[in-house]
C-alpha positions as CSV (number, residue, x, y, z in Angstrom):
1,M,64.8,73.3,69.0
2,S,64.8,71.8,72.3
3,S,68.3,71.3,72.4
4,L,68.8,74.7,71.4
5,S,66.7,76.0,74.2
6,T,68.7,73.6,76.6
7,T,72.2,75.1,75.7
8,S,70.8,78.6,76.0
9,T,69.5,77.8,79.7
10,D,72.8,75.9,80.4
11,K,75.1,79.1,79.1
12,C,72.7,81.4,81.2
13,K,73.3,79.3,84.2
14,I,76.9,79.3,83.6
15,A,77.3,83.1,83.1
16,L,75.2,83.5,86.6
17,I,76.3,80.9,88.9
18,N,79.9,80.1,87.7
19,P,81.1,83.7,89.4
20,L,80.1,83.0,92.7
21,F,82.6,79.9,93.6
22,D,83.9,78.3,90.4
23,S,85.3,81.6,88.9
24,N,84.9,84.3,91.5
25,P,86.7,87.5,90.7
26,I,88.4,87.9,94.0
27,T,89.3,84.2,95.4
28,V,90.0,82.7,92.1
29,Q,90.9,85.5,89.8
30,I,92.6,87.6,92.3
31,L,90.8,91.0,90.9
32,G,89.5,94.2,92.9
33,I,91.2,93.3,95.8
34,C,92.0,97.5,96.6
35,S,88.3,97.8,97.2
36,V,88.2,94.5,99.9
37,L,91.1,96.3,101.7
38,A,89.6,100.0,101.3
39,V,85.9,99.7,102.6
40,T,85.3,96.5,104.8
41,T,86.0,97.8,107.6
42,S,82.2,98.9,107.9
43,L,79.4,96.5,106.6
44,K,77.3,99.6,105.7
45,S,79.7,101.2,103.3
46,T,80.3,97.6,102.0
47,L,76.9,97.1,101.1
48,I,76.4,100.5,99.4
49,M,79.9,99.7,97.5
50,C,78.6,96.3,96.7
51,A,75.4,97.9,95.1
52,A,77.4,100.1,93.2
53,V,79.9,97.7,91.6
54,I,76.8,95.2,90.6
55,A,75.1,98.6,89.0
56,V,77.9,99.4,86.9
57,L,78.9,96.0,86.1
58,T,75.8,94.9,84.6
59,L,74.7,97.8,83.1
60,T,78.6,98.2,81.5
61,N,78.2,94.5,80.0
62,T,74.7,94.9,78.6
63,T,75.6,98.4,76.9
64,V,79.0,97.1,75.5
65,S,77.1,94.2,74.3
66,I,74.5,95.8,72.6
67,I,76.8,98.2,70.7
68,R,79.6,95.6,70.3
69,H,79.0,95.5,66.6
70,H,79.4,99.3,66.3
71,I,82.7,99.5,68.0
72,P,85.6,99.8,66.0
73,A,88.3,97.6,67.3
74,S,91.1,100.0,67.4
75,I,89.1,102.2,70.1
76,R,87.1,99.6,71.7
77,I,89.3,100.1,75.1
78,I,88.8,103.6,74.9
79,V,84.7,103.2,74.3
80,Q,84.4,100.6,77.1
81,M,86.2,103.2,79.4
82,T,83.9,106.1,78.6
83,I,81.1,103.8,79.4
84,I,82.5,102.8,82.8
85,A,83.2,106.2,83.6
86,S,79.7,107.5,82.8
87,L,77.7,104.8,84.6
88,V,80.1,105.3,87.7
89,I,79.3,109.0,87.9
90,V,75.5,108.3,87.7
91,V,75.9,105.7,90.5
92,D,78.1,108.1,92.4
93,Q,75.8,111.1,91.8
94,F,72.8,108.5,93.2
95,I,74.8,107.9,96.2
96,K,75.3,111.4,97.2
97,A,71.5,112.2,96.8
98,Y,70.0,109.4,98.7
99,A,72.8,108.0,101.1
100,F,75.0,111.4,101.7
101,E,76.3,110.6,105.0
102,M,77.6,107.3,103.6
103,S,78.9,108.8,100.4
104,K,81.5,110.7,102.2
105,P,83.7,107.8,103.1
106,L,83.2,106.1,99.5
107,S,83.7,109.0,97.6
108,V,87.2,108.2,96.6
109,F,86.3,104.8,96.2
110,V,83.2,104.5,94.2
111,G,85.5,106.8,91.9
112,L,87.9,103.9,91.4
113,I,85.4,101.4,89.9
114,V,86.6,103.0,87.0
115,T,89.6,101.1,87.1
116,N,88.3,98.1,88.4
117,C,90.0,95.1,86.3
118,I,86.7,93.2,87.0
119,I,84.6,95.4,85.0
120,M,87.1,96.2,82.8
121,G,87.7,92.2,82.2
122,R,84.3,91.4,81.7
123,A,83.2,93.8,79.0
124,E,86.5,92.9,77.1
125,A,86.4,89.5,77.3
126,F,82.8,88.8,77.5
127,A,80.4,91.3,76.7
128,M,82.2,92.0,73.4
129,H,81.7,88.5,72.2
130,N,77.9,87.7,73.9
131,P,74.7,88.8,73.1
132,P,73.0,91.4,75.9
133,G,70.7,88.9,77.9
134,L,73.9,86.9,78.7
135,S,76.1,89.8,79.3
136,F,73.8,90.7,81.8
137,L,73.3,87.7,83.5
138,D,77.2,87.6,83.4
139,G,77.9,90.9,85.1
140,L,75.2,90.2,87.9
141,G,77.2,86.9,88.4
142,H,80.3,88.7,88.8
143,G,78.8,91.4,90.8
144,I,77.2,89.2,93.3
145,G,80.4,86.8,93.4
146,Y,82.4,90.1,94.1
147,S,79.8,91.1,96.8
148,M,79.9,87.9,98.6
149,V,83.6,88.1,99.5
150,L,83.2,91.8,100.2
151,I,80.3,91.2,102.9
152,I,82.0,88.3,104.5
153,V,85.1,90.1,105.0
154,A,83.5,93.4,106.3
155,T,81.2,91.3,108.7
156,V,84.2,89.6,110.1
157,R,86.3,92.7,110.2
158,E,83.6,95.2,111.8
159,L,82.0,92.6,114.5
160,L,85.8,91.4,115.7
161,G,87.2,95.0,115.3
162,T,84.5,96.7,117.0
163,G,81.8,94.2,118.4
164,R,79.3,96.0,116.4
165,L,77.3,95.0,113.0
166,L,75.5,97.9,111.2
167,G,75.4,100.0,114.0
168,Y,74.1,97.1,116.6
169,T,76.3,96.1,119.4
170,L,76.6,92.2,119.2
171,M,79.6,91.8,121.6
172,P,79.6,94.4,124.4
173,S,83.4,95.9,124.5
174,V,85.2,96.5,127.8
175,F,85.2,100.0,127.1
176,E,81.6,99.9,127.6
177,G,81.1,97.6,130.5
178,G,81.0,94.5,128.4
179,W,83.1,91.4,128.1
180,Y,84.7,91.8,124.6
181,Y,87.8,93.1,123.9
182,P,87.9,94.7,120.5
183,N,90.5,92.9,118.2
184,S,92.2,96.8,116.5
185,M,94.0,94.8,113.9
186,M,90.8,93.7,112.3
187,V,90.2,97.5,111.3
188,L,93.7,97.7,109.9
189,A,94.1,97.0,106.2
190,P,96.1,93.7,106.6
191,S,93.3,92.0,108.3
192,A,91.7,92.0,105.1
193,F,94.4,90.0,103.4
194,F,94.1,87.3,106.3
195,I,90.7,86.6,106.0
196,I,90.7,86.7,102.0
197,G,93.2,83.9,102.6
198,L,91.1,82.1,104.8
199,L,88.5,82.1,102.3
200,I,90.9,81.2,99.4
201,W,92.1,78.1,101.5
202,A,88.4,77.1,102.2
203,L,87.2,77.3,98.9
204,R,90.0,75.2,97.5
205,S,89.6,72.5,100.0
206,W,86.0,72.2,99.1
207,K,86.7,72.5,95.3
208,S,90.1,70.9,94.8
209,H,90.0,71.2,91.1
210,Q,91.0,75.0,91.9
211,V,94.3,74.3,93.5
212,E,97.4,74.7,90.9
213,K,99.1,71.5,90.1
214,D,103.1,71.2,90.7
215,Q,104.9,72.1,87.9
């Protein structure tokens, strides 16, 4: 009984913690890159997007896991897409109701969560084969891992691109009588690629086993 409990605990830890560094959906699996380019010019927008993805990912995993034995194999992808789309609509309406101003620049990108490979991939690869509790933790772990990268990228881009963070001026620009020259390249999409590249380099320097071996 003790060994079974230990195994279950280990599985929960792996499902929740592994996606943070060892199998991060962006830096390791290279998924969800479009949203990194699209919403990370503003940290506030990024935080809302992260919350939306975490909510959809955890609820999708849990729902798919609960009904996995009742989904015909021939239509499982359609069922999963229907669940994801329904949850995205609910989350989108929630954001419009409680953060209307922020929902305007995010409206298109929240809808694109439906096609996010991370959510579809976890539903198919994990939730279809594991119990609800474990699937919930897997969704939460991948959502947090995804969010960590987005928040880092958004913080760097907004701070270096405008000198501000969450509306507060941290580095007064020369245009406002300060000392900082805003780096306009940081507000352009290519800057996100450079930051992600640096994150991947830093992560693989720390965890050298992630470096692909020469063939």
